[in-house]
VODOMAR-23941 format. One record per residue: residue in three letters; x negated, y negated, z of N, C-alpha, C, O, CB in turn. Coordinates in steps of 0.1 Angstrom, whole numbers, padded with zeros to 4 digits, always signed. Glycine has a CB too. Layout:
N
alaXYZXYZXYZXYZXYZ
...
END
This chain:
262
met+0490+0424+0772+0504+0420+0776+0508+0407+0770+0500+0397+0770+0505+0420+0791
arg+0520+0406+0765+0525+0394+0760+0528+0384+0771+0533+0388+0782+0538+0396+0751
arg+0525+0372+0769+0527+0362+0780+0542+0359+0782+0549+0357+0772+0519+0349+0776
lys+0546+0358+0794+0561+0356+0797+0564+0342+0793+0556+0332+0793+0564+0359+0812
leu+0577+0340+0788+0583+0327+0785+0596+0326+0791+0605+0335+0789+0583+0326+0769
val+0599+0315+0798+0612+0312+0803+0617+0299+0797+0610+0289+0798+0611+0311+0819
val+0629+0300+0791+0634+0288+0784+0648+0285+0790+0657+0294+0791+0636+0291+0769
gly+0650+0273+0795+0663+0268+0800+0671+0263+0788+0666+0254+0780+0661+0258+0811
asn+0683+0267+0788+0693+0262+0778+0703+0254+0785+0712+0259+0792+0700+0273+0769
trp+0703+0240+0784+0712+0232+0792+0726+0231+0786+0735+0227+0792+0706+0218+0792
lys+0727+0237+0774+0740+0237+0767+0745+0222+0766+0738+0213+0764+0750+0246+0774
met+0759+0220+0768+0764+0206+0767+0766+0201+0781+0777+0197+0786+0777+0206+0759
his+0754+0199+0788+0754+0194+0801+0743+0183+0802+0734+0183+0794+0751+0205+0812
gly+0744+0174+0812+0734+0164+0814+0739+0150+0813+0749+0147+0807+0723+0167+0805
ser+0731+0141+0819+0732+0127+0818+0718+0121+0820+0710+0128+0825+0743+0121+0828
leu+0716+0109+0817+0703+0103+0819+0699+0104+0834+0687+0108+0837+0703+0088+0815
ala+0708+0102+0843+0704+0103+0857+0702+0117+0862+0693+0120+0869+0715+0096+0866
gln+0711+0126+0858+0710+0140+0861+0697+0146+0856+0690+0153+0863+0722+0148+0857
asn+0694+0143+0843+0682+0148+0837+0670+0144+0844+0660+0152+0847+0682+0144+0822
gln+0669+0131+0848+0658+0126+0855+0655+0133+0868+0644+0137+0871+0660+0110+0858
ala+0666+0135+0876+0664+0142+0888+0660+0157+0886+0652+0162+0893+0678+0141+0896
leu+0667+0163+0877+0664+0178+0874+0650+0180+0870+0643+0188+0875+0674+0183+0864
ile+0645+0172+0860+0632+0173+0855+0621+0170+0866+0611+0176+0866+0630+0164+0843
thr+0624+0160+0874+0615+0156+0884+0612+0168+0894+0601+0171+0897+0620+0144+0892
glu+0623+0175+0897+0622+0186+0906+0615+0198+0899+0607+0205+0905+0636+0191+0911
ile+0619+0201+0887+0613+0212+0880+0598+0210+0877+0590+0219+0880+0620+0214+0866
thr+0594+0199+0873+0580+0196+0870+0572+0198+0883+0561+0203+0883+0578+0182+0864
ser+0577+0193+0894+0570+0195+0907+0569+0209+0911+0559+0214+0915+0577+0187+0918
gly+0580+0217+0909+0580+0231+0913+0571+0240+0904+0567+0251+0908+0594+0236+0913
leu+0569+0236+0891+0562+0245+0882+0548+0240+0879+0540+0246+0872+0569+0245+0869
arg+0544+0229+0886+0531+0223+0883+0519+0232+0884+0510+0232+0876+0529+0211+0892
asp+0520+0241+0894+0508+0249+0897+0509+0263+0891+0501+0272+0893+0507+0251+0912
leu+0519+0266+0882+0521+0279+0876+0514+0279+0862+0518+0270+0854+0536+0282+0875
ser+0505+0288+0860+0498+0288+0848+0498+0301+0841+0491+0303+0831+0483+0284+0850
asn+0505+0311+0846+0505+0324+0841+0516+0328+0831+0517+0339+0826+0504+0334+0852
ala+0525+0318+0829+0536+0320+0820+0539+0306+0813+0534+0296+0817+0549+0325+0827
asp+0548+0307+0803+0551+0295+0795+0566+0291+0799+0574+0300+0802+0550+0297+0780
phe+0568+0278+0799+0581+0273+0803+0586+0262+0793+0578+0255+0787+0581+0267+0817
ala+0600+0262+0791+0605+0252+0782+0620+0249+0786+0626+0257+0793+0604+0257+0767
val+0625+0238+0781+0639+0235+0782+0644+0231+0769+0638+0223+0762+0642+0224+0793
cys+0656+0236+0765+0662+0232+0752+0675+0223+0756+0684+0228+0763+0667+0244+0744
val+0675+0211+0751+0684+0201+0757+0693+0195+0745+0689+0197+0734+0676+0190+0764
pro+0704+0189+0749+0712+0183+0739+0704+0172+0732+0696+0165+0738+0725+0176+0745
ser+0707+0170+0719+0699+0161+0710+0698+0147+0715+0687+0141+0714+0704+0161+0697
pro+0709+0141+0721+0708+0127+0726+0697+0125+0736+0693+0114+0739+0721+0123+0731
tyr+0693+0136+0743+0683+0135+0754+0669+0139+0750+0660+0139+0759+0688+0143+0766
leu+0667+0141+0738+0653+0145+0734+0643+0134+0737+0632+0138+0741+0653+0148+0719
phe+0646+0122+0734+0636+0111+0737+0633+0111+0752+0621+0109+0756+0641+0098+0732
gln+0643+0112+0760+0641+0112+0775+0632+0123+0779+0623+0121+0787+0654+0112+0782
val+0635+0136+0775+0627+0147+0780+0613+0146+0774+0604+0151+0781+0634+0160+0776
gln+0612+0141+0762+0598+0140+0756+0590+0131+0765+0578+0133+0768+0599+0134+0742
ser+0596+0119+0769+0589+0110+0778+0586+0116+0791+0575+0113+0797+0598+0097+0780
leu+0595+0124+0797+0592+0129+0810+0583+0142+0811+0577+0144+0821+0606+0133+0816
leu+0583+0149+0800+0576+0162+0800+0563+0162+0793+0555+0172+0794+0585+0172+0794
gln+0559+0152+0785+0548+0153+0776+0534+0155+0784+0525+0159+0778+0547+0141+0768
glu+0534+0151+0796+0521+0153+0804+0523+0165+0814+0515+0166+0823+0518+0140+0812
thr+0532+0174+0811+0534+0185+0820+0531+0199+0813+0527+0199+0802+0549+0185+0826
asn+0534+0210+0821+0532+0223+0815+0546+0229+0810+0547+0241+0809+0526+0232+0825
ile+0555+0220+0808+0568+0224+0803+0571+0218+0789+0570+0206+0787+0580+0219+0813
ala+0574+0227+0780+0577+0223+0766+0592+0220+0765+0599+0223+0774+0573+0234+0756
trp+0596+0214+0754+0610+0211+0752+0614+0215+0737+0606+0216+0729+0613+0196+0755
gly+0627+0216+0736+0632+0219+0722+0647+0216+0721+0653+0211+0730+0630+0234+0720
gly+0652+0218+0708+0666+0216+0705+0674+0228+0707+0669+0239+0709+0667+0211+0691
gln+0687+0227+0706+0696+0238+0708+0702+0243+0695+0709+0253+0695+0708+0233+0717
asn+0699+0236+0684+0704+0241+0671+0697+0233+0661+0692+0222+0663+0720+0240+0670
val+0697+0238+0648+0691+0230+0637+0699+0234+0624+0703+0245+0623+0676+0234+0636
ser+0700+0224+0616+0707+0226+0603+0700+0235+0594+0688+0236+0594+0709+0212+0596
pro+0707+0243+0586+0701+0251+0576+0696+0243+0564+0691+0249+0555+0711+0262+0572
his+0699+0230+0564+0696+0221+0553+0684+0212+0557+0683+0208+0569+0708+0213+0548
glu+0676+0209+0548+0664+0200+0551+0668+0186+0553+0663+0179+0562+0654+0201+0540
tyr+0678+0181+0545+0683+0167+0547+0696+0166+0538+0699+0176+0531+0672+0156+0542
gly+0703+0155+0539+0714+0154+0530+0727+0148+0537+0726+0144+0549+0718+0166+0524
ala+0738+0149+0531+0751+0144+0536+0757+0154+0545+0767+0160+0541+0760+0140+0524
tyr+0752+0156+0556+0757+0165+0566+0760+0158+0579+0752+0160+0589+0748+0178+0568
thr+0770+0150+0580+0773+0142+0591+0773+0150+0604+0780+0160+0605+0786+0135+0590
gly+0766+0146+0614+0765+0152+0627+0755+0163+0628+0752+0168+0639+0778+0158+0630
ala+0748+0167+0617+0738+0177+0618+0725+0171+0622+0722+0159+0620+0737+0184+0604
val+0716+0180+0627+0702+0176+0631+0693+0185+0623+0694+0197+0623+0700+0178+0646
ser+0683+0179+0616+0674+0186+0608+0661+0190+0616+0659+0185+0627+0669+0178+0596
ala+0654+0200+0611+0642+0205+0618+0632+0194+0619+0625+0193+0629+0636+0217+0611
arg+0630+0186+0609+0621+0175+0609+0624+0164+0620+0615+0158+0625+0619+0168+0595
met+0637+0162+0622+0641+0153+0633+0637+0158+0646+0632+0151+0655+0656+0151+0633
leu+0638+0172+0649+0634+0177+0661+0619+0176+0663+0614+0173+0673+0638+0192+0662
ala+0612+0178+0652+0597+0177+0652+0593+0163+0655+0583+0161+0662+0591+0181+0638
asp+0600+0153+0651+0597+0139+0654+0597+0136+0669+0590+0127+0674+0607+0130+0647
phe+0605+0144+0676+0606+0142+0691+0596+0152+0698+0598+0154+0710+0620+0144+0695
gly+0587+0158+0691+0577+0166+0697+0582+0179+0702+0576+0186+0711+0571+0159+0709
cys+0593+0184+0697+0599+0197+0701+0589+0208+0697+0583+0208+0686+0613+0199+0695
thr+0588+0218+0706+0581+0230+0703+0591+0241+0698+0588+0248+0688+0573+0235+0715
tyr+0602+0242+0705+0612+0253+0702+0625+0247+0697+0628+0235+0698+0614+0260+0715
val+0633+0257+0691+0647+0254+0688+0654+0267+0688+0650+0277+0683+0648+0247+0674
leu+0666+0266+0695+0675+0278+0695+0682+0279+0682+0686+0269+0676+0685+0277+0707
ile+0683+0292+0677+0690+0294+0665+0699+0306+0666+0695+0317+0672+0680+0297+0653
gly+0712+0305+0662+0721+0316+0662+0726+0320+0675+0730+0331+0677+0714+0328+0656
his+0726+0310+0684+0732+0313+0698+0746+0318+0696+0754+0314+0688+0731+0301+0707
ser+0750+0328+0705+0763+0334+0704+0775+0324+0704+0785+0325+0698+0765+0344+0715
glu+0773+0313+0712+0783+0303+0713+0785+0295+0699+0796+0291+0696+0780+0293+0724
arg+0774+0294+0692+0774+0288+0679+0781+0297+0669+0789+0293+0661+0760+0284+0674
arg+0778+0310+0670+0784+0320+0661+0799+0322+0663+0806+0322+0654+0777+0334+0663
val+0803+0322+0676+0817+0324+0679+0825+0311+0678+0836+0312+0672+0818+0330+0693
leu+0821+0301+0684+0829+0288+0685+0828+0280+0672+0837+0274+0668+0824+0280+0696
ile+0816+0280+0666+0814+0271+0654+0814+0279+0641+0813+0274+0630+0800+0264+0655
his+0815+0293+0643+0816+0302+0631+0803+0302+0623+0804+0303+0610+0828+0299+0623
glu+0791+0300+0629+0779+0302+0621+0777+0316+0618+0782+0325+0625+0767+0296+0630
thr+0771+0319+0606+0770+0332+0601+0755+0337+0602+0746+0329+0605+0775+0333+0587
asn+0753+0350+0600+0740+0355+0599+0732+0348+0588+0720+0345+0590+0740+0370+0596
thr+0738+0345+0577+0731+0338+0566+0727+0324+0570+0716+0320+0567+0740+0338+0554
ser+0736+0316+0576+0733+0303+0579+0722+0302+0591+0714+0294+0591+0745+0295+0584
ala+0723+0312+0600+0713+0313+0611+0699+0316+0605+0689+0310+0609+0717+0323+0621
ala+0699+0325+0595+0686+0328+0589+0681+0316+0581+0668+0314+0582+0688+0340+0579
ala+0689+0308+0575+0684+0297+0568+0679+0286+0577+0669+0280+0575+0696+0290+0559
ser+0685+0285+0589+0680+0276+0599+0667+0280+0605+0658+0272+0607+0691+0275+0611
phe+0665+0293+0606+0652+0299+0610+0641+0295+0600+0630+0291+0604+0653+0315+0610
gly+0644+0296+0587+0635+0292+0577+0631+0277+0578+0620+0273+0576+0640+0295+0563
met+0641+0268+0581+0639+0254+0582+0630+0251+0594+0622+0242+0593+0652+0247+0583
ala+0632+0258+0605+0624+0256+0617+0610+0259+0614+0601+0252+0618+0630+0265+0628
leu+0607+0271+0607+0594+0274+0604+0587+0264+0595+0576+0260+0597+0593+0288+0597
lys+0595+0259+0585+0589+0249+0576+0585+0237+0583+0575+0230+0578+0600+0246+0565
ala+0592+0233+0593+0589+0221+0601+0578+0223+0612+0575+0213+0619+0601+0215+0607
gly+0574+0235+0613+0563+0238+0623+0569+0241+0637+0561+0240+0647+0554+0227+0624
leu+0582+0243+0638+0588+0246+0651+0588+0261+0654+0587+0269+0644+0603+0241+0651
thr+0589+0264+0666+0590+0278+0670+0605+0282+0672+0611+0278+0682+0582+0281+0683
pro+0610+0290+0663+0624+0293+0665+0626+0304+0675+0618+0313+0676+0630+0298+0651
ile+0637+0302+0683+0641+0313+0692+0654+0318+0686+0665+0312+0688+0644+0307+0707
phe+0653+0330+0679+0664+0335+0672+0672+0344+0681+0668+0354+0685+0659+0343+0659
cys+0685+0340+0683+0694+0347+0692+0702+0358+0685+0708+0356+0674+0703+0338+0699
val+0702+0370+0691+0710+0381+0686+0717+0388+0698+0713+0386+0709+0700+0392+0679
gly+0728+0395+0695+0735+0401+0705+0749+0405+0701+0754+0401+0691+0736+0392+0717
glu+0755+0414+0709+0768+0419+0706+0779+0415+0715+0776+0410+0726+0768+0434+0705
thr+0791+0416+0711+0803+0413+0720+0806+0425+0729+0800+0436+0726+0815+0409+0712
leu+0814+0424+0739+0818+0435+0747+0825+0446+0739+0823+0458+0741+0827+0430+0759
glu+0834+0441+0730+0841+0451+0721+0832+0459+0713+0834+0471+0711+0851+0443+0712
glu+0821+0452+0707+0811+0459+0699+0803+0469+0707+0800+0480+0703+0802+0449+0692
arg+0800+0465+0720+0793+0475+0728+0801+0487+0732+0797+0498+0731+0788+0468+0741
glu+0814+0484+0735+0823+0495+0739+0826+0504+0727+0829+0516+0728+0836+0490+0745
ala+0825+0499+0715+0827+0507+0703+0814+0514+0698+0815+0522+0689+0832+0498+0691
gly+0803+0512+0705+0791+0519+0702+0783+0514+0690+0776+0521+0684+0794+0533+0700
val+0786+0501+0686+0779+0496+0674+0769+0485+0678+0766+0477+0669+0790+0491+0665
ser+0765+0484+0690+0756+0473+0695+0743+0472+0686+0740+0462+0681+0752+0475+0709
glu+0737+0484+0684+0724+0484+0676+0727+0480+0662+0719+0472+0656+0718+0497+0677
ala+0738+0484+0656+0741+0481+0642+0743+0466+0641+0739+0459+0631+0753+0488+0637
val+0750+0460+0650+0753+0445+0650+0740+0437+0651+0737+0428+0643+0762+0441+0662
val+0731+0441+0661+0719+0434+0663+0710+0436+0651+0703+0426+0647+0712+0439+0676
ala+0709+0447+0645+0701+0450+0633+0705+0441+0622+0697+0436+0614+0701+0465+0629
ser+0718+0440+0620+0724+0432+0609+0720+0417+0610+0717+0410+0601+0739+0433+0607
gln+0720+0412+0623+0716+0398+0625+0702+0396+0622+0698+0385+0617+0719+0395+0640
met+0693+0406+0625+0679+0404+0623+0676+0406+0608+0667+0398+0602+0671+0414+0631
ile+0682+0416+0602+0679+0418+0588+0683+0406+0579+0677+0404+0568+0687+0431+0583
ala+0692+0398+0584+0696+0386+0576+0684+0377+0573+0684+0370+0563+0707+0379+0584
ile+0675+0377+0583+0663+0368+0581+0655+0373+0568+0651+0365+0560+0654+0368+0593
leu+0653+0386+0568+0645+0392+0557+0653+0391+0543+0647+0388+0533+0642+0406+0559
asn+0666+0393+0544+0674+0392+0532+0675+0378+0526+0675+0376+0514+0688+0397+0535
thr+0675+0368+0535+0676+0354+0531+0662+0348+0528+0661+0341+0518+0682+0346+0542
leu+0652+0352+0535+0639+0345+0534+0628+0354+0528+0618+0348+0524+0635+0340+0547
gly+0630+0367+0528+0620+0376+0523+0610+0381+0533+0609+0375+0544+0612+0369+0512
leu+0603+0392+0530+0593+0398+0539+0582+0389+0543+0577+0390+0554+0588+0411+0533
glu+0578+0379+0535+0567+0371+0538+0569+0362+0549+0560+0356+0555+0563+0362+0525
val+0582+0360+0553+0586+0352+0564+0580+0357+0577+0577+0349+0587+0601+0350+0566
leu+0577+0370+0578+0572+0376+0590+0558+0370+0594+0555+0367+0606+0571+0391+0589
ser+0549+0368+0584+0536+0363+0587+0537+0349+0592+0529+0345+0601+0527+0364+0575
lys+0545+0341+0586+0547+0327+0590+0553+0327+0604+0549+0318+0612+0556+0319+0580
ala+0562+0336+0607+0569+0336+0620+0559+0339+0631+0560+0333+0641+0580+0346+0620
val+0550+0348+0628+0541+0352+0639+0530+0341+0641+0525+0339+0652+0534+0365+0635
gln+0527+0334+0630+0518+0322+0632+0523+0312+0641+0516+0306+0649+0515+0316+0618
leu+0537+0310+0640+0543+0300+0648+0549+0306+0661+0557+0299+0668+0554+0292+0640
arg+0546+0318+0664+0550+0325+0676+0565+0325+0678+0570+0323+0688+0544+0318+0688
ala+0572+0329+0667+0586+0330+0667+0591+0339+0678+0584+0349+0682+0592+0335+0654
val+0602+0336+0684+0607+0344+0695+0621+0349+0692+0629+0343+0685+0608+0334+0708
ile+0624+0361+0697+0637+0367+0696+0644+0367+0710+0637+0369+0720+0637+0382+0690
ala+0656+0363+0710+0663+0363+0723+0675+0373+0722+0685+0370+0714+0668+0349+0728
tyr+0675+0383+0730+0687+0392+0731+0696+0387+0741+0693+0387+0753+0683+0407+0734
glu+0708+0383+0737+0718+0377+0746+0732+0384+0743+0739+0378+0735+0719+0362+0744
pro+0735+0395+0750+0748+0400+0748+0759+0391+0753+0758+0386+0764+0750+0414+0756
ser+0768+0387+0744+0778+0376+0747+0786+0380+0759+0791+0371+0766+0786+0373+0736
trp+0788+0393+0762+0796+0397+0773+0789+0394+0787+0795+0395+0797+0799+0412+0772
ala+0776+0390+0786+0769+0388+0799+0765+0373+0800+0756+0370+0808+0757+0397+0799
ile+0770+0364+0791+0766+0350+0791+0776+0342+0799+0788+0341+0796+0765+0345+0777
gly+0772+0337+0811+0780+0329+0819+0791+0336+0826+0801+0330+0831+0786+0318+0811
thr+0791+0349+0825+0802+0357+0831+0798+0363+0845+0807+0367+0852+0806+0369+0822
gly+0785+0362+0848+0781+0368+0861+0778+0383+0859+0773+0390+0868+0791+0366+0872
arg+0782+0388+0847+0780+0403+0844+0767+0404+0836+0766+0398+0826+0792+0408+0836
thr+0758+0412+0841+0745+0413+0835+0742+0427+0831+0746+0437+0837+0734+0408+0846
ala+0735+0428+0819+0731+0441+0815+0721+0446+0826+0713+0438+0831+0724+0441+0801
thr+0721+0459+0829+0711+0464+0838+0697+0463+0832+0696+0462+0820+0714+0479+0842
pro+0687+0463+0840+0673+0463+0834+0671+0473+0824+0665+0471+0814+0663+0464+0845
glu+0677+0485+0826+0675+0496+0817+0683+0494+0804+0678+0497+0793+0680+0509+0823
gln+0695+0488+0805+0703+0485+0793+0696+0474+0784+0694+0476+0772+0717+0480+0796
ala+0691+0464+0791+0684+0453+0784+0671+0459+0778+0668+0456+0766+0680+0442+0794
gln+0663+0467+0785+0651+0473+0780+0654+0481+0768+0646+0481+0758+0644+0481+0791
ala+0664+0489+0768+0668+0498+0757+0670+0489+0744+0665+0493+0733+0680+0506+0760
met+0677+0478+0745+0679+0470+0733+0667+0463+0729+0664+0461+0717+0691+0460+0736
his+0659+0458+0738+0646+0452+0735+0637+0462+0728+0630+0458+0718+0639+0446+0747
thr+0637+0474+0732+0629+0484+0725+0634+0486+0711+0626+0488+0702+0629+0498+0733
phe+0647+0487+0709+0653+0488+0696+0649+0477+0687+0645+0479+0675+0668+0489+0697
ile+0650+0464+0692+0646+0453+0684+0632+0453+0680+0628+0451+0668+0649+0440+0692
arg+0623+0457+0689+0609+0457+0686+0606+0468+0675+0598+0467+0667+0600+0460+0698
arg+0613+0479+0677+0612+0490+0667+0616+0486+0653+0610+0490+0643+0620+0503+0672
gln+0627+0478+0652+0632+0473+0640+0621+0465+0633+0619+0466+0621+0645+0466+0641
ile+0614+0456+0641+0604+0448+0635+0592+0456+0631+0586+0454+0621+0600+0437+0645
ala+0588+0466+0639+0577+0475+0637+0578+0482+0624+0568+0485+0617+0575+0484+0648
glu+0590+0486+0620+0592+0493+0607+0587+0484+0595+0585+0490+0585+0607+0497+0606
arg+0587+0471+0597+0582+0462+0586+0568+0457+0589+0561+0455+0579+0592+0451+0585
asp+0565+0455+0601+0551+0450+0604+0548+0453+0619+0554+0446+0628+0550+0434+0601
ala+0540+0463+0621+0537+0467+0635+0530+0456+0643+0532+0454+0655+0528+0479+0635
asp+0521+0448+0636+0514+0437+0643+0524+0427+0648+0522+0422+0660+0503+0431+0634
val+0533+0423+0640+0543+0413+0644+0551+0418+0655+0554+0411+0665+0552+0409+0632
ala+0555+0431+0655+0563+0437+0665+0556+0437+0679+0562+0434+0689+0567+0451+0662
asn+0543+0439+0678+0535+0439+0691+0533+0425+0697+0532+0424+0709+0522+0446+0688
arg+0533+0415+0688+0530+0402+0693+0543+0393+0696+0542+0384+0704+0522+0395+0682
val+0554+0396+0689+0566+0388+0691+0571+0389+0705+0571+0400+0711+0576+0392+0681
arg+0575+0378+0711+0581+0378+0724+0597+0379+0723+0603+0372+0715+0578+0365+0732
ile+0602+0389+0731+0617+0391+0731+0622+0387+0745+0618+0394+0755+0620+0406+0727
leu+0631+0377+0745+0636+0373+0758+0650+0379+0760+0657+0383+0751+0637+0357+0758
tyr+0653+0380+0773+0667+0384+0776+0675+0372+0781+0670+0364+0789+0666+0396+0787
gly+0687+0371+0776+0696+0360+0780+0709+0365+0783+0717+0370+0774+0697+0349+0769
gly+0713+0365+0796+0726+0370+0800+0727+0370+0815+0726+0380+0821+0728+0384+0794
ser+0731+0358+0821+0733+0357+0835+0721+0361+0843+0722+0368+0853+0745+0366+0839
val+0709+0357+0838+0696+0359+0846+0697+0349+0858+0700+0338+0856+0684+0357+0837
asn+0693+0354+0869+0693+0346+0881+0682+0350+0890+0675+0360+0888+0707+0347+0889
pro+0679+0342+0901+0668+0346+0910+0669+0360+0916+0659+0365+0919+0667+0336+0921
ser+0681+0365+0917+0682+0378+0924+0678+0390+0914+0673+0400+0919+0696+0380+0928
asn+0680+0388+0901+0678+0399+0892+0666+0396+0883+0662+0405+0875+0690+0402+0884
ala+0660+0384+0884+0649+0381+0874+0637+0390+0875+0632+0394+0865+0645+0367+0877
ser+0633+0393+0887+0621+0401+0888+0623+0415+0882+0614+0421+0876+0617+0403+0903
gln+0634+0421+0884+0637+0435+0879+0638+0434+0864+0632+0443+0857+0650+0440+0884
leu+0645+0424+0858+0646+0423+0844+0632+0420+0837+0629+0427+0827+0656+0412+0840
leu+0625+0411+0843+0613+0406+0836+0601+0417+0838+0591+0416+0831+0608+0393+0842
ala+0603+0426+0847+0593+0437+0849+0594+0448+0838+0585+0456+0837+0595+0443+0863
met+0605+0448+0831+0606+0458+0820+0596+0455+0809+0593+0443+0806+0621+0457+0814
pro+0590+0465+0803+0578+0464+0794+0581+0456+0782+0572+0450+0776+0573+0477+0791
asp+0593+0456+0777+0596+0449+0764+0604+0436+0766+0609+0430+0757+0604+0458+0755
ile+0606+0432+0779+0613+0420+0782+0603+0410+0785+0596+0410+0795+0624+0421+0793
asp+0601+0400+0776+0590+0391+0777+0593+0377+0783+0586+0368+0782+0584+0389+0763
gly+0605+0376+0788+0609+0364+0794+0624+0363+0794+0631+0372+0792+0603+0352+0787
gly+0629+0351+0797+0643+0349+0798+0648+0336+0791+0641+0326+0791+0648+0349+0812
leu+0660+0337+0786+0667+0325+0781+0678+0322+0791+0688+0329+0793+0673+0327+0766
ile+0676+0311+0799+0684+0309+0811+0694+0298+0808+0691+0287+0804+0675+0305+0822
gly+0707+0301+0811+0718+0291+0809+0721+0284+0822+0714+0274+0826+0730+0298+0804
arg+0731+0288+0829+0736+0282+0841+0725+0278+0851+0724+0267+0857+0746+0290+0848
cys+0716+0288+0854+0706+0286+0864+0695+0276+0860+0687+0271+0868+0699+0299+0867
ser+0695+0272+0847+0685+0262+0843+0689+0248+0847+0682+0238+0846+0683+0262+0828
leu+0702+0247+0851+0707+0234+0856+0705+0232+0871+0709+0221+0876+0722+0232+0852
asn+0700+0242+0877+0697+0241+0892+0682+0242+0894+0677+0253+0891+0705+0252+0900
ala+0676+0232+0898+0661+0232+0899+0656+0244+0907+0646+0250+0903+0656+0219+0905
asn+0661+0246+0919+0656+0257+0927+0658+0270+0921+0648+0279+0922+0663+0257+0941
glu+0669+0273+0914+0671+0286+0908+0662+0288+0896+0656+0298+0894+0686+0287+0904
phe+0661+0277+0888+0652+0278+0876+0637+0280+0880+0630+0288+0874+0653+0265+0867
ile+0633+0273+0890+0619+0274+0895+0617+0289+0900+0607+0294+0897+0616+0264+0906
ala+0627+0294+0907+0625+0308+0912+0624+0318+0901+0616+0327+0902+0638+0312+0921
ile+0631+0316+0890+0630+0325+0879+0617+0324+0872+0610+0334+0869+0642+0322+0869
cys+0612+0311+0871+0599+0309+0865+0588+0315+0873+0578+0320+0868+0597+0294+0863
arg+0589+0314+0886+0579+0319+0895+0579+0334+0894+0568+0340+0894+0582+0315+0910
ala+0590+0340+0893+0591+0355+0891+0583+0359+0878+0576+0369+0878+0605+0360+0890
ala+0585+0352+0867+0578+0354+0855+0563+0353+0856+0556+0361+0851+0584+0345+0844
ser+0559+0342+0863+0545+0339+0865+0538+0350+0873+0527+0354+0870+0543+0326+0871
glu+0545+0354+0884+0540+0364+0893+0538+0378+0886+0528+0385+0888+0548+0366+0905
ile+0548+0382+0878+0547+0394+0870+0536+0394+0861+0528+0404+0860+0561+0397+0863
ser+0534+0383+0854+0523+0381+0844+0509+0382+0851+0500+0389+0847+0524+0368+0837
met+0508+0375+0863+0496+0375+0871+0493+0389+0876+0481+0393+0875+0497+0365+0882
asn+0502+0396+0881+0500+0410+0886+0496+0420+0875+0489+0429+0878+0512+0414+0894
ala+0503+0418+0864+0500+0427+0852+0485+0424+0847+0479+0433+0842+0510+0425+0841
gly+0481+0412+0849+0468+0409+0844+0457+0414+0853+0445+0412+0850+0466+0394+0842
END
């Protein structure tokens, strides 16, 4: 069984004081959990702070985005090597908010994926469809195109490097992000199965090992049902990652499922 992973995405939230309080509560609540992996992806200005607070804990940290370029005249961008300097393990790539609001493309997301691998980071590659695409019946085609962009941009050999660095896929239907509307466990499982099948067509070993997270209004009430699905290997948590009690509850659900399965 693949080990569960729960990642908090703070988005554009936080302050030095708020972060200190939140991390203090989370580290205390997760200290005794050893059956799953935990991480938070934070705004870049707070990477030094979270590195200082989390480096002796069982919680990893990461960035929320990374440039598709290694270095250069790209004012405001953050490179993969910069994230590595702050001890990041993970980095989110291709989040729906970046695709919709910042107009990032499949090609640029794939290039960022390659840069993350080159710097030794574990990319969390986000895929998902809009409500209009789901209602039009093209969800699978949209998700497939987002994933195929990695192979088209970087080549088939990227799969072996990705599995070495334990690359993660996150399925996050944009219609279920921050809306309170959640895919049913069965809907989420169906797409996770499709994603794994797409990878298996190219490399069955990678498909079996890669972790696929669900991101879309996961909360303490639905976490156990979602995370119990066989192809849902964890969660990418937005709003609830800013509430220590809610995030801890989700992490505990992941840990308990992993322990019981073992």
